[in-house]
C-alpha positions as CSV (number, residue, x, y, z in Angstrom):
1,M,32.0,25.1,-68.2
2,S,30.5,28.1,-70.0
3,A,27.9,27.4,-72.7
4,E,30.0,29.5,-75.0
5,P,33.1,28.3,-76.7
6,I,36.4,29.7,-75.6
7,M,38.7,30.8,-78.4
8,E,42.2,32.2,-77.8
9,P,44.8,33.1,-80.5
10,V,48.2,31.6,-79.7
11,M,51.8,32.4,-80.6
12,T,52.9,30.4,-83.6
13,Q,56.2,29.4,-82.1
14,V,54.5,27.4,-79.3
15,D,53.9,23.8,-80.2
16,P,50.0,23.6,-80.3
17,I,50.1,20.0,-79.1
18,D,52.0,20.9,-75.9
19,L,49.8,24.0,-75.5
20,L,46.6,21.9,-75.6
21,S,48.0,19.4,-73.1
22,A,48.9,22.3,-70.7
23,I,45.3,23.7,-71.0
24,E,43.8,20.3,-70.3
25,K,45.9,19.8,-67.2
26,A,45.1,23.3,-65.9
27,S,41.4,23.0,-66.3
28,R,39.2,22.4,-63.3
29,V,36.8,20.4,-65.4
30,P,37.4,17.8,-68.2
31,I,37.9,19.6,-71.5
32,R,39.1,18.6,-75.0
33,P,40.5,21.7,-76.6
34,E,41.2,21.9,-80.3
35,Y,43.5,24.1,-82.5
36,V,42.8,25.6,-85.9
37,E,44.0,28.6,-87.8
38,G,46.3,29.7,-85.0
39,T,43.5,29.6,-82.4
40,V,42.8,27.3,-79.5
41,I,39.1,26.4,-79.2
42,V,37.5,24.9,-76.1
43,P,34.1,23.7,-77.4
44,P,31.1,24.1,-75.1
45,Q,29.7,21.0,-73.4
46,P,27.3,19.3,-75.9
47,N,23.7,18.8,-74.9
48,D,21.7,15.6,-75.3
49,N,20.3,16.6,-78.8
50,H,23.9,17.0,-80.0
51,N,25.1,13.7,-78.7
52,H,22.0,11.7,-79.5
53,G,21.9,13.0,-83.1
54,A,25.6,12.4,-83.7
55,F,25.3,8.8,-82.4
56,E,22.3,8.3,-84.7
57,L,24.3,9.3,-87.7
58,C,27.1,7.0,-86.7
59,Y,24.5,4.2,-86.4
60,Q,23.1,4.9,-89.9
61,L,26.6,4.8,-91.4
62,R,27.4,1.6,-89.5
63,A,24.1,0.0,-90.6
64,A,24.9,0.8,-94.2
65,G,28.0,-1.4,-93.9
66,F,30.8,1.0,-93.0
67,D,32.8,-0.7,-90.3
68,L,35.2,2.1,-89.6
69,V,32.7,4.6,-88.2
70,G,33.8,6.3,-85.0
71,M,33.6,9.1,-82.5
72,G,36.1,10.5,-80.0
73,N,39.5,10.3,-81.6
74,G,41.6,13.4,-82.2
75,Y,43.3,14.0,-85.6
76,R,46.2,16.2,-86.6
77,A,46.7,17.9,-90.0
78,A,50.2,19.3,-90.9
79,H,51.5,22.0,-93.1
80,K,53.9,21.0,-95.9
81,D,56.8,21.9,-93.6
82,G,55.6,19.4,-91.0
83,S,54.3,21.9,-88.5
84,T,50.9,21.5,-87.0
85,M,48.1,23.0,-89.0
86,A,45.1,21.8,-87.0
87,L,44.2,19.5,-84.1
88,L,40.5,18.5,-84.3
89,I,38.2,16.0,-82.6
90,P,35.3,15.4,-85.0
91,D,31.8,14.6,-83.7
92,F,31.8,11.5,-85.9
93,Y,33.8,10.1,-88.8
94,V,34.4,7.3,-91.2
95,R,38.1,6.2,-91.5
96,R,39.9,5.0,-94.6
97,R,41.6,2.3,-92.6
98,K,42.1,0.8,-89.2
99,A,45.0,2.3,-87.3
100,S,48.2,0.7,-88.5
101,E,51.4,0.3,-86.6
102,L,52.6,3.4,-88.4
103,D,49.4,5.3,-87.4
104,E,49.9,4.3,-83.8
105,S,53.5,5.4,-83.9
106,Y,52.3,8.8,-85.3
107,R,49.8,9.0,-82.4
108,K,52.5,8.3,-79.9
109,A,54.9,10.8,-81.4
110,H,52.2,13.5,-81.5
111,K,50.9,12.8,-78.0
112,G,47.5,11.3,-78.8
113,W,46.7,12.7,-82.2
114,Y,46.2,10.4,-85.2
115,P,47.0,11.6,-88.8
116,M,44.1,13.3,-90.5
117,D,44.7,11.4,-93.7
118,M,43.0,8.4,-92.0
119,L,39.6,10.2,-92.5
120,A,37.4,9.5,-95.5
121,L,34.4,11.4,-94.1
122,V,34.1,13.8,-91.1
123,G,31.1,15.3,-89.4
124,E,30.5,18.1,-87.0
125,V,27.4,19.1,-85.1
126,T,27.2,22.7,-84.0
127,S,26.5,23.9,-80.5
128,S,27.1,27.6,-79.7
129,N,30.4,27.2,-81.6
130,H,28.6,27.1,-85.0
131,W,31.1,29.7,-86.3
132,A,34.0,27.4,-85.7
133,D,32.3,24.4,-87.5
134,T,31.1,26.5,-90.5
135,S,34.3,28.4,-91.1
136,P,37.8,27.5,-89.8
137,K,37.1,23.8,-89.2
138,L,35.6,23.5,-92.7
139,R,38.7,25.1,-94.2
140,A,41.0,22.9,-92.2
141,Y,39.3,19.7,-93.3
142,A,39.4,20.9,-96.9
143,A,43.1,21.8,-96.6
144,A,43.7,18.3,-95.3
145,A,41.9,16.9,-98.3
146,V,39.2,15.1,-96.3
147,P,36.8,14.1,-99.1
148,V,33.5,14.6,-97.4
149,Y,32.5,17.0,-94.6
150,V,29.1,16.6,-93.1
151,L,27.9,19.6,-91.1
152,I,24.8,19.7,-89.0
153,N,24.1,23.3,-88.3
154,R,21.6,23.5,-85.5
155,D,21.8,27.3,-85.5
156,T,20.2,27.5,-89.0
157,A,18.4,24.1,-88.7
158,T,20.1,22.9,-91.9
159,A,22.3,20.0,-92.8
160,H,25.2,20.2,-95.3
161,C,27.3,17.8,-97.3
162,H,30.5,19.4,-98.6
163,T,32.6,17.6,-101.1
164,G,35.5,18.4,-103.5
165,P,38.2,19.8,-101.2
166,V,40.3,22.5,-102.8
167,L,43.5,24.1,-101.5
168,P,44.5,26.9,-103.9
169,G,48.1,27.5,-103.1
170,E,49.9,27.3,-99.7
171,D,47.5,29.1,-97.5
172,A,45.3,26.6,-95.6
173,A,42.9,29.4,-94.5
174,K,41.9,29.8,-98.2
175,A,40.9,26.1,-98.6
176,Y,37.3,25.3,-99.4
177,Y,34.9,22.6,-100.7
178,S,33.7,23.1,-104.3
179,E,30.4,21.2,-103.9
180,E,27.6,21.4,-101.3
181,D,24.3,19.8,-100.8
182,K,22.0,21.4,-98.3
183,V,18.7,20.3,-96.7
184,D,16.5,21.4,-93.8
185,L,16.9,19.3,-90.6
186,G,14.4,16.5,-90.8
187,A,15.0,15.9,-94.5
188,P,17.4,13.2,-95.8
189,L,20.9,14.6,-96.6
190,P,22.3,13.1,-99.8
191,L,26.0,11.9,-99.5
192,P,28.2,10.9,-102.4
193,A,28.4,7.2,-103.3
194,P,28.9,4.8,-101.6
195,Y,27.5,6.5,-98.6
196,P,23.8,6.4,-97.7
197,A,21.6,9.5,-97.4
198,L,21.5,10.5,-93.8
199,D,18.2,10.9,-91.9
200,T,18.6,14.2,-90.0
201,T,15.3,13.8,-88.1
202,P,17.1,13.2,-84.8
203,F,18.2,16.8,-84.8
204,R,14.7,18.2,-85.1
205,T,13.6,19.9,-81.8
206,D,10.0,20.7,-82.6
């Protein structure tokens, strides 16, 4: 796979879930495409620093007593009319709850995607797709009212904690987070209570 993300606008009348399934089946290599703001994104293959660092953040959250830390699940956010707004696979997350029977029924109905309201905290680690993580994905998580968005921006060597999701009106592309804490990679990133500050040292490359 190319080291660059593949981004392709799609026709809104196509069900994004079916479209992503078709793209996965047609690919010669394993991929996990995402959908946000009318665009399909095929993230680049993450390198070792990305995966090691994301796992370390999961371990820190788990060691602090958060049992519902995870990686790998896909989540769907919907518009008010029920249509798909975003299909995202966070690098790490803390869930509000274990998957209930209702959540599993939702996943089955939506071909593998859980409801995004399960998420209490979500985190992304940039690769060459830093634009997607810092712009449309941020807005999608805010529009879905995910309370905390942690962003490790390896392009700028900074870590960010976004809180206070705001959706002004009906347009999800105008959603934002009202508060942000920012540190250089290697410094502790403060998170809102009851979460611990996160040690971002694993993302240092020097």
